[in-house]
C-alpha positions in Angstrom: 49.0 104.9 172.7 47.0 101.7 171.9 47.4 99.2 174.9 48.3 96.5 172.1 51.6 98.1 171.4 53.9 96.8 173.5 57.5 96.0 173.9 58.6 93.6 171.3 61.6 92.4 173.8 59.8 90.1 175.8 61.6 91.3 178.8 59.8 91.9 182.0 59.1 95.4 182.0 60.5 98.0 184.4 58.5 100.5 186.0 61.5 102.9 185.5 62.5 102.0 181.9 60.7 103.1 179.1 59.8 100.3 176.6 61.3 102.3 173.9 65.3 101.1 175.7 64.4 97.7 175.0 67.1 95.5 173.3 67.0 95.1 169.5 66.4 92.1 167.7 62.9 91.2 169.3 59.9 89.9 167.1 56.8 92.0 168.2 55.0 89.1 168.8 56.9 87.6 171.3 56.1 89.6 173.9 52.3 88.6 173.7 53.0 85.3 174.2 55.5 85.2 177.3 54.1 85.8 181.1 55.6 88.8 182.6 55.5 90.8 179.7 55.0 94.8 179.6 52.1 96.0 181.6 49.7 97.4 178.7 48.9 100.1 181.0 52.3 101.4 180.5 52.5 103.6 177.5 55.8 103.9 175.7 57.8 107.0 175.2 56.8 109.1 172.4 58.9 109.2 169.4 60.3 105.8 170.4 59.0 102.9 168.0 59.2 99.1 168.6 61.8 97.0 166.9 60.4 95.1 164.0 63.5 92.8 163.1 63.3 89.1 162.7 65.1 87.1 165.5 68.6 85.7 164.3 68.3 82.0 163.6 68.8 79.7 166.1 66.8 81.8 168.9 64.9 79.6 170.8 61.9 81.3 172.5 61.9 80.5 176.3 58.1 80.1 177.1 55.4 79.9 174.9 52.6 79.9 176.6 49.5 82.0 176.3 49.8 85.5 178.1 48.3 85.6 181.8 46.0 88.0 183.2 47.5 91.6 183.7 47.5 91.1 187.6 50.4 88.3 186.9 52.4 90.6 184.2 52.4 93.5 186.7 53.7 91.2 189.1 56.1 89.9 186.7 57.4 93.1 186.0 58.5 93.7 189.7 60.8 90.3 189.9 64.5 91.1 189.5 66.8 89.3 187.0 66.5 85.8 188.4 62.5 85.2 188.1 62.4 87.5 185.0 61.6 86.7 181.5 64.4 85.4 179.0 66.3 88.4 179.3 65.6 89.2 183.3 69.2 88.6 184.1 70.9 91.0 181.7 70.1 94.4 183.0 72.8 96.8 183.5 74.3 98.0 186.7 72.5 101.2 186.0 69.4 99.4 186.5 68.1 100.5 183.3 68.7 97.8 181.1 70.5 99.4 178.2 74.2 98.6 179.3 75.3 94.9 178.4 71.6 93.9 176.9 72.2 91.5 174.0 69.8 89.8 171.9 68.5 86.1 172.7 71.1 84.1 170.5 73.9 86.1 171.8 72.7 85.3 175.1 75.9 84.9 177.3 74.9 82.1 179.8 75.0 79.4 177.0 78.2 80.9 174.9 80.5 81.3 177.8 79.9 78.2 179.3 80.4 76.3 176.1 83.4 78.2 175.5 84.9 77.2 178.7 83.8 73.6 178.3 85.3 73.3 174.6 89.0 73.0 176.1 88.7 70.3 178.6 86.8 68.3 176.1 89.7 68.7 173.7 91.9 68.0 175.9 90.7 64.7 177.0 89.5 63.6 173.8 93.4 64.1 172.7 94.6 62.4 175.8 92.1 59.4 175.1 93.7 59.3 171.3 97.5 59.5 172.6 96.8 56.4 175.1 95.2 54.4 172.4 98.0 54.9 169.7 100.6 54.3 172.8 98.7 50.8 173.6 98.2 50.1 170.1 101.9 50.9 169.5 103.2 48.5 172.7 100.8 46.0 171.3 102.4 45.7 167.9 105.5 45.9 169.4 105.0 42.8 171.3 103.5 41.1 168.9 106.3 41.5 166.6 108.6 40.9 169.0 107.2 37.3 170.0 106.9 36.8 166.3 110.3 37.4 165.4 111.6 34.7 168.2 110.2 31.8 166.1 112.7 30.3 163.6 111.1 28.8 160.5 112.4 25.3 159.1 112.4 25.7 155.5 114.9 23.0 154.5 112.5 20.2 156.3 109.4 21.5 154.2 111.5 21.5 150.8 113.0 17.8 151.6 109.2 16.3 152.4 108.0 18.1 149.3 110.6 16.1 147.4 109.3 12.6 148.9 105.7 13.8 148.8 104.5 11.0 147.3 105.8 8.4 149.7 104.3 10.1 152.7 100.5 9.3 154.2 97.4 10.4 152.8 95.3 12.4 156.0 92.4 10.7 157.1 90.5 13.3 159.1 91.2 16.3 157.8 90.2 18.7 160.6 92.3 16.4 163.1 95.9 17.9 163.9 99.2 15.8 164.2 102.0 17.2 165.6 105.5 16.2 166.2 107.3 17.4 169.1 111.0 17.1 169.2 113.2 17.9 171.8 116.7 18.2 170.8 119.8 17.5 172.9 122.4 19.7 171.1 124.8 21.2 173.3 125.5 23.9 170.7 125.1 27.7 171.6 123.2 28.6 174.9 122.9 24.5 175.6 126.9 23.9 175.8 126.3 24.0 179.9 124.7 21.1 179.5 127.3 18.6 177.9 130.2 18.3 175.3 129.3 19.6 171.6 130.2 16.8 169.5 130.4 19.4 166.3 126.9 20.3 166.5 126.0 17.2 166.2 122.4 16.4 167.7 119.9 14.0 168.5 116.6 13.9 169.4 116.3 13.7 173.3 112.7 13.5 173.4 110.1 12.6 170.6 106.3 12.7 171.1 103.3 12.4 168.5 100.5 14.8 169.9 97.1 14.0 168.3 94.5 17.1 168.7 90.8 15.6 168.0 89.0 17.1 165.3 86.6 17.9 167.5 88.9 19.6 169.7 87.8 17.7 172.8 91.0 15.8 173.3 94.6 15.2 173.1 96.4 12.5 173.0 100.6 12.6 173.4 102.3 9.4 172.7 106.3 9.2 173.5 108.5 7.6 171.2 111.3 6.2 172.8 115.0 7.1 171.5 116.0 3.4 171.6 113.3 2.0 169.7 114.8 0.0 166.9 113.2 1.3 163.5 113.3 1.6 159.7 114.7 4.9 159.0 114.6 6.1 154.9 116.7 7.6 152.5 117.3 10.9 153.9 119.1 13.9 152.7 122.1 14.5 155.1 123.6 18.1 155.9 126.4 18.1 153.4 123.7 17.4 150.8 124.1 14.0 150.3 121.5 10.6 150.8 122.1 8.7 153.7 121.2 4.6 153.2 117.6 3.0 154.1 118.6 1.0 157.4 117.4 -0.2 160.5 118.4 1.4 163.4 117.3 3.0 166.7 115.1 5.8 166.3 116.9 9.4 167.3 119.5 8.7 165.1 117.1 9.6 162.2 117.4 13.2 163.5 121.1 13.2 163.3 121.4 11.7 159.9 118.9 13.9 158.5 117.3 16.4 160.8 113.4 17.4 161.4 112.7 15.7 158.0 114.0 12.3 158.3 112.5 12.2 161.8 109.1 13.1 160.5 109.3 10.5 157.6 110.6 8.1 160.1 107.6 8.3 162.4 105.2 8.6 159.2 106.7 5.2 157.8 106.4 3.6 161.5 102.8 5.0 162.1 100.9 5.6 158.8 99.8 9.0 160.3 100.1 12.2 158.3 102.6 14.8 160.2 100.5 18.1 160.1 103.5 20.2 162.0 106.6 19.8 164.0 107.6 21.9 167.0 111.7 21.6 167.7 112.5 22.8 171.5 115.9 22.9 173.0 116.6 22.6 176.9 116.4 26.0 177.6 113.3 26.9 175.9 111.7 24.1 178.1 113.3 25.7 181.5 112.3 28.9 180.6 108.7 28.0 180.2 108.8 26.4 183.5 110.1 29.6 185.4 107.4 31.5 183.6 104.6 29.7 185.4 106.6 30.6 188.6 107.4 26.7 188.8 105.9 23.0 188.5 104.9 21.3 191.9 105.9 17.4 192.3 106.4 15.2 195.3 109.4 12.6 195.6 109.4 9.5 197.7 113.0 9.7 198.0 115.7 12.3 198.0 117.7 12.9 194.7 121.3 13.6 194.4 122.5 13.3 190.8 125.6 15.6 189.5 125.0 14.6 185.8 121.8 16.0 185.9 122.9 18.8 188.2 120.3 18.1 190.6 120.0 17.8 194.3 116.2 17.3 196.1 114.9 16.3 199.2 112.4 13.7 199.5 108.2 15.3 199.4 106.2 18.0 198.0 108.2 20.9 196.5 108.1 23.3 193.5 110.8 23.1 191.0 112.0 26.0 189.2 113.2 25.6 185.2 116.5 24.9 185.9 115.5 21.8 188.6 112.7 20.6 186.3 115.1 20.3 183.4 117.1 18.1 185.5 114.1 15.9 187.0 113.0 15.3 183.3 116.5 14.4 181.7 117.5 12.1 184.8 118.2 8.6 184.9 121.3 7.1 186.3 119.7 7.5 189.8 116.1 7.6 189.3 113.9 4.4 189.0 115.5 1.4 187.0 117.8 3.9 185.0 115.7 2.8 182.0 114.7 5.6 179.4 110.8 4.0 179.5 110.9 5.3 183.0 112.0 8.5 182.1 109.8 8.7 179.4 106.8 8.2 182.3 108.2 11.0 184.7 108.7 13.3 181.3 104.9 12.7 180.6 103.6 13.3 184.3 105.7 16.6 184.5 104.3 17.9 181.4 100.8 16.9 182.2 101.6 18.9 186.0 102.6 22.3 183.6 99.3 21.7 181.1 97.3 21.5 184.7 99.0 24.8 186.2 98.6 27.0 183.3 94.8 25.8 182.6 94.3 26.1 186.4 95.9 29.2 187.1 94.3 31.1 184.0 97.6 31.5 181.7 96.0 30.8 178.7 93.4 33.2 179.5 95.5 35.9 180.8 97.5 38.1 178.6 99.6 39.3 181.0 100.5 35.9 182.2 100.5 34.4 178.8 102.8 36.3 177.5 106.2 35.2 179.4 105.0 31.6 178.5 104.9 32.9 174.8 108.1 34.6 174.6 110.1 31.7 176.8 108.4 29.0 174.3 109.1 31.0 171.0 112.6 31.9 172.0 113.6 28.1 171.4 111.0 27.3 168.8 111.7 25.9 165.5 108.5 25.2 163.4 107.3 24.2 160.1 105.8 27.4 158.0 102.6 26.8 158.9 103.2 27.6 162.8 106.1 30.0 162.3 104.0 32.9 163.2 102.3 34.3 166.5 98.9 33.9 165.2 99.5 30.4 164.0 100.4 29.5 167.4 97.6 31.2 169.6 94.8 29.6 167.2 96.6 26.5 168.2 96.7 27.3 171.8 93.0 28.6 171.7 91.9 25.5 170.5 93.5 23.5 173.0 92.3 26.0 176.0 89.1 24.1 176.7 90.1 20.6 176.3 89.5 19.0 180.0 92.7 18.1 182.0 91.7 14.5 182.1 91.2 14.2 178.3 94.8 15.6 178.1 96.3 12.2 177.4 100.2 10.9 177.8 101.3 7.1 177.3 104.4 5.6 175.7 104.0 3.8 172.4 103.3 0.0 173.5 107.2 -1.6 173.8 109.4 -4.4 175.1 113.0 -4.9 175.2 114.5 -5.5 171.9 114.9 -9.6 171.3 118.7 -9.0 169.8 120.0 -6.4 172.4 118.0 -5.6 176.1 119.5 -1.9 175.7 117.1 -1.1 172.7 113.4 -1.0 172.3 110.6 -2.9 170.4 107.1 -2.3 169.4 104.7 -5.0 171.3 101.7 -6.2 168.5 99.4 -5.6 167.7 99.0 -3.3 170.5 100.8 -0.5 168.8 99.2 -1.0 165.7 96.4 -0.8 167.2 96.8 2.4 168.4 98.3 3.8 165.4 95.1 3.4 163.9 92.8 4.7 166.5 95.2 8.0 166.1 95.3 8.1 162.4 91.4 7.8 161.9 90.5 10.1 165.0 89.1 7.8 167.2 89.3 7.8 171.1 92.1 5.8 173.5 92.2 5.7 176.8 94.9 6.1 179.3 95.0 4.5 183.0 97.8 3.9 185.8 100.2 1.0 185.0 98.6 -0.9 188.3 95.1 -0.2 187.1 95.3 -1.7 183.3 97.4 -4.8 184.9 94.0 -5.3 186.9 91.8 -4.6 183.9 93.7 -7.3 181.8 93.3 -9.7 184.3 89.6 -8.9 184.3 89.6 -9.5 180.9 91.6 -12.9 180.8 88.6 -14.1 183.3 85.8 -12.7 180.4 87.6 -14.5 178.3 87.5 -18.0 179.7 83.9 -17.2 181.0 82.8 -16.6 176.6 84.4 -19.8 176.0 81.8 -21.8 177.9 79.1 -23.1 175.7 76.0 -21.3 177.3 78.3 -18.1 176.8 78.6 -18.4 172.8 77.7 -15.5 170.4 78.5 -12.6 173.6 81.5 -11.2 171.8 79.4 -10.3 168.6 76.5 -8.7 170.4 78.7 -6.6 172.8 80.4 -3.3 171.6 84.0 -3.0 170.6 85.6 -1.4 173.9 88.3 1.6 173.9 91.6 0.7 173.7 93.1 1.4 176.7 96.8 1.9 177.5 99.2 2.5 180.6 99.9 5.9 181.0 98.2 9.2 182.8 96.8 12.8 182.4 96.7 16.1 183.1 94.7 15.7 185.7 96.8 13.6 187.7 98.4 15.0 191.1 101.6 14.1 191.3 101.7 13.8 194.8 98.7 11.3 194.8 100.8 8.6 192.9 
């Protein structure tokens, strides 16, 4: 037979195997391109013709290089199944290549490996999908739990709408003014802290929190509970209307609840209140426990039975119960005044904020969750802050505020002239403070002793400015930032 009639299978020829016994389904031209094809000197067995079938779809030639010399082809023909061409490893046990021979598309090397790998891939994909579903379900459950903890104060929102025309107009739209109210109610879980007078309650602590529009500062102004103010007409709990009266500030909460307190603050300051939060004793206590306590320093030991507080002098970390007694005590600490107690509350809140930021609580969901859980359980807010998403956005906007720009102060006050057990505003300092906050302008706070030194220097400067040679110097100097006695979250309570 002519030498160009070769085995179409492209498999290295076995000297003992007739060319006609090659597997079916190979192209005729394949063997001519592969090295290691049939020896051209070897003639096929008479009567056996080559296969002319087309290769199956997807069959890929193993080597498209031109055929080498005949010597190389003979050498390739003598190699075993590992060194041969495409089907070199498919010869049967009889050595004739007929048993188990398959087409190139049915090559078991790839097919069997693929079948072995697919079950593992499927199980891995199913496992990953299951974990994603579990994580998503747990996250959704936690979100709904925290979201459901919050109580919405719809009645206050409804009453504020009734008196909308009396309320101040916002001056800086992106700034936020939030009224924080600490309730002294003894009902429910709070009954252990005192007698429940038929569910009545007064605002134990009230703080006006101003968040600057650029979120680079936060100023918390405490309003004394005994401050004498004008309380407007308010709707009472029995759906009646109280009369307008000049009385102590915390009675507004008892008369008309949150809405009456908000309207009283707005009338006093001229600042539009955007949101409000009411927190009870247990909420504060649980938040301190959630951050593993707050460190303070005491110059003297404390033994206050009314506040349920007994502490030694020195540096120590207060848990939630101890912290609550510390910020509420007034009979055995200092001069027993409400003003001194407010300053102690401010410093403690500053230490709490500092710990939350320095320990990464606000940036760590695992540590933030207990804080949010504790806060939301005892939190009542207006509809604008009654979801976890709203609170998260608020906290997120504050987390980058430097601790030295989280400032605490008490509105300028002095003993009321007609009753030294009450307070009144100091003017024009109080009005100047309210104007700065209303217009979102900066306010500076310094410790009381440092402020006293600055005031003395200021008096000396005024005396010099009154001299003829210094006339007109005030008009050329920039307007100084108003400075008040207070503290910041960056202050160390043990260095006071």
